[in-house]
C-alpha positions in Angstrom: -22.3 25.2 14.0 -22.4 28.7 15.1 -20.2 27.8 18.0 -17.7 25.9 16.0 -17.6 29.0 13.7 -17.0 31.4 16.6 -14.2 29.1 18.2 -12.4 29.0 14.6 -12.6 32.6 14.0 -11.1 33.1 18.0 -8.1 30.7 16.9 -7.4 32.5 13.7 -7.6 36.1 15.4 -5.4 34.9 18.2 -2.8 33.5 15.6 -2.8 36.7 13.7 -2.2 38.6 16.9 1.0 36.2 17.6 2.2 36.7 14.0 2.1 40.1 14.1 3.6 40.8 17.4 6.3 38.7 16.6 7.1 40.4 13.4 6.9 43.7 15.3 9.8 42.6 17.6 12.5 42.0 15.1 14.0 45.1 16.1 13.7 45.7 20.1 13.6 49.6 19.7 16.4 51.9 18.5 20.1 52.5 19.7 20.1 56.5 19.2 23.7 57.3 19.2 25.3 60.9 19.5 28.0 61.7 17.4 30.2 64.6 16.1 32.7 64.4 13.0 35.8 62.7 14.8 37.9 60.6 12.5 38.6 57.6 12.9 35.7 57.2 15.5 32.6 58.8 13.6 32.9 60.5 10.2 31.2 60.7 6.7 32.3 58.8 3.9 32.4 59.8 0.1 28.6 59.5 0.1 27.8 61.2 3.4 27.2 58.2 5.3 28.5 57.6 8.7 31.4 55.6 9.4 34.2 55.0 11.3 35.3 52.4 14.5 32.7 53.7 16.5 30.0 53.9 14.2 30.7 50.1 13.0 31.0 48.9 16.6 27.7 50.6 17.4 26.1 48.9 14.4 27.5 45.3 15.5 26.2 45.8 19.0 22.9 46.9 17.8 22.7 43.8 15.7 23.4 41.6 18.8 20.8 43.6 20.8 18.2 43.3 17.8 18.0 46.9 17.8 17.8 49.4 14.7 21.0 52.0 15.1 20.9 55.5 14.2 23.3 58.2 14.5 22.3 61.6 15.5 25.1 64.7 15.0 24.9 66.9 17.9 26.9 69.7 19.5 29.1 67.9 21.9 28.6 70.5 24.7 24.8 69.8 24.9 25.5 65.9 24.9 24.2 65.6 28.3 20.9 67.6 27.7 20.3 65.5 24.5 20.6 62.2 26.6 18.2 63.5 29.3 15.8 64.8 26.6 15.7 61.4 24.9 17.2 62.5 21.6 19.6 60.0 22.0 19.9 57.2 24.4 23.8 56.7 23.8 26.9 58.9 23.4 29.1 56.9 21.5 31.6 59.1 19.7 35.1 58.6 21.4 33.7 59.7 24.7 36.6 60.0 27.4 35.2 58.2 30.4 38.0 58.8 33.0 37.7 62.9 32.8 35.8 65.7 34.3 33.8 68.7 33.6 33.9 71.8 35.6 35.4 69.6 38.5 32.3 67.3 38.2 33.7 63.5 37.1 31.8 62.4 34.0 30.9 59.1 35.4 28.5 61.3 38.0 26.5 62.5 34.9 26.1 59.0 32.9 26.3 55.4 33.4 29.5 54.2 31.0 30.1 51.0 29.4 33.1 48.7 29.8 36.0 51.2 28.3 37.3 49.8 25.0 40.2 51.9 23.6 43.2 53.8 25.1 43.6 57.3 24.2 45.4 60.5 25.0 45.1 64.3 24.8 47.7 66.0 22.6 48.8 69.3 21.7 48.7 70.6 18.1 50.3 73.6 16.9 51.8 75.3 13.7 54.9 73.4 12.4 56.8 76.8 12.4 56.2 77.4 16.0 56.6 74.1 17.4 60.1 75.0 18.9 57.9 77.4 21.2 56.1 74.2 22.7 58.3 71.9 24.4 57.0 71.6 27.8 53.9 71.9 29.8 55.0 75.0 31.5 55.3 76.5 27.7 51.4 76.5 27.6 50.7 78.7 30.6 49.0 82.0 29.6 48.4 81.1 25.9 45.3 81.0 23.7 44.1 77.4 23.3 41.4 76.2 20.8 39.2 73.1 22.3 35.8 71.3 21.5 33.3 72.9 24.1 32.4 70.3 26.7 35.3 68.1 25.8 38.1 66.5 28.2 40.6 68.5 26.2 38.7 71.8 27.5 39.1 70.9 31.1 42.7 69.9 30.6 43.3 73.5 28.8 41.8 75.4 31.6 44.4 73.8 34.2 47.5 74.1 31.8 47.0 77.7 30.6 46.3 79.2 34.1 44.0 82.1 34.9 46.0 84.5 32.3 44.9 82.5 29.1 42.5 82.2 26.9 40.0 79.4 25.8 38.1 79.6 22.0 35.4 76.8 22.1 34.4 75.0 19.1 31.3 72.8 18.4 33.6 69.9 17.2 37.1 68.7 17.6 37.9 69.0 13.9 36.9 72.8 14.0 40.2 73.4 16.4 42.3 72.7 13.4 41.0 75.7 11.6 41.8 78.0 14.7 45.5 76.8 14.9 45.8 76.9 11.3 44.5 80.7 11.2 46.4 81.5 14.0 43.8 82.7 15.9 45.0 80.4 18.6 48.6 79.4 19.9 47.2 75.5 20.0 44.5 73.0 20.3 44.2 70.5 23.0 42.5 67.4 21.3 42.3 63.8 21.2 45.6 62.2 19.7 43.9 59.5 17.8 42.3 62.3 15.8 45.3 64.5 15.6 47.5 61.6 14.2 45.3 61.3 11.3 45.0 64.9 10.4 48.0 66.9 11.6 50.8 67.2 9.0 48.6 65.8 5.8 46.4 67.5 3.5 44.6 70.8 4.4 46.6 70.4 7.7 50.0 69.9 6.5 51.2 72.9 8.2 50.0 71.5 11.6 52.0 69.3 13.8 51.6 67.5 17.3 53.7 69.3 19.8 56.3 67.1 21.9 54.3 67.4 25.0 52.9 64.4 27.2 49.4 65.1 28.4 47.0 62.7 30.6 46.2 59.2 29.2 42.3 58.6 28.7 40.0 55.7 28.0 36.9 55.6 25.7 33.3 54.2 26.8 29.7 54.6 25.8 27.8 56.8 28.1 24.0 56.0 28.9 21.5 57.8 30.9 21.9 56.9 34.7 19.7 53.8 35.5 19.4 52.8 31.7 19.3 49.1 31.0 21.1 49.7 27.8 24.5 49.8 29.9 24.7 46.0 30.8 23.2 44.9 27.7 25.7 46.7 25.5 28.5 45.6 27.7 27.5 41.8 27.2 27.5 42.3 23.3 31.0 44.3 23.6 32.4 41.6 25.6 31.1 38.9 23.0 32.1 40.9 20.0 35.8 41.1 21.5 36.1 37.6 22.9 35.2 36.4 19.2 37.9 38.9 17.7 35.5 40.9 15.8 36.5 44.3 17.7 40.3 43.5 16.8 39.4 43.2 13.3 37.6 46.3 13.3 40.6 47.9 15.2 42.8 47.0 12.7 40.5 48.4 9.8 40.8 51.7 11.5 44.5 51.3 12.6 43.5 51.2 16.1 44.9 47.6 17.1 47.4 49.0 19.5 44.7 51.2 21.4 41.9 48.2 21.9 41.6 47.1 25.4 38.2 46.0 26.8 38.2 46.6 30.5 35.0 44.7 32.0 35.9 46.4 35.5 35.7 50.0 34.3 33.1 51.9 35.8 34.1 55.5 35.2 
């Protein structure tokens, strides 16, 4: 009799272990995305919640992977340190993948997902001074505002030359204030952000100069060797193939920029 009772108890214990283990695996870890305030990619709504194309896309990918998604606001210049320290496990914030920092390709520092959006750097100036900035040569020797650690910073260093000056900011949106105040001659930032802000609201006195700069692509950055890269790639392709990414792009006015490149590796 005792032997039967022990067998029953053993079966119940094993069943309980399987049940609780399966419950615990409903979310297979967390996808912690490092972000800055950058409309339309990641920004806060009226309630203070993160929203935007990259925000919504990360949430959809997390659902595909069975992972809870969190957003950690970071200083852009510290993105690699945050990734190495494990504070975040993805840089998902309009991250220009075909760029360098201090002469080192970003692909040497992180593994990139498939690229999924086209972008371009642009020059933002005060409208009353737009006539001064008609060519790349007109940027030489000037003072430029940039987001520290951004692709714009690396371009600015080339464009202003040895006689120019750089003023770094923790986020791209801060560069608008530098231009508006007259502290700098211009800002070099992502055109997707500039198109949203320049010429409207608090920045109605700013405009995008008629100067063409380099074209870029956005991708998600992961720690070197992370298994998340391929898992996220698989989810991105599914979301692109079934039209979900295009619906999301239309929501934020990015449909003309959406192109998934499965051959992109940085």
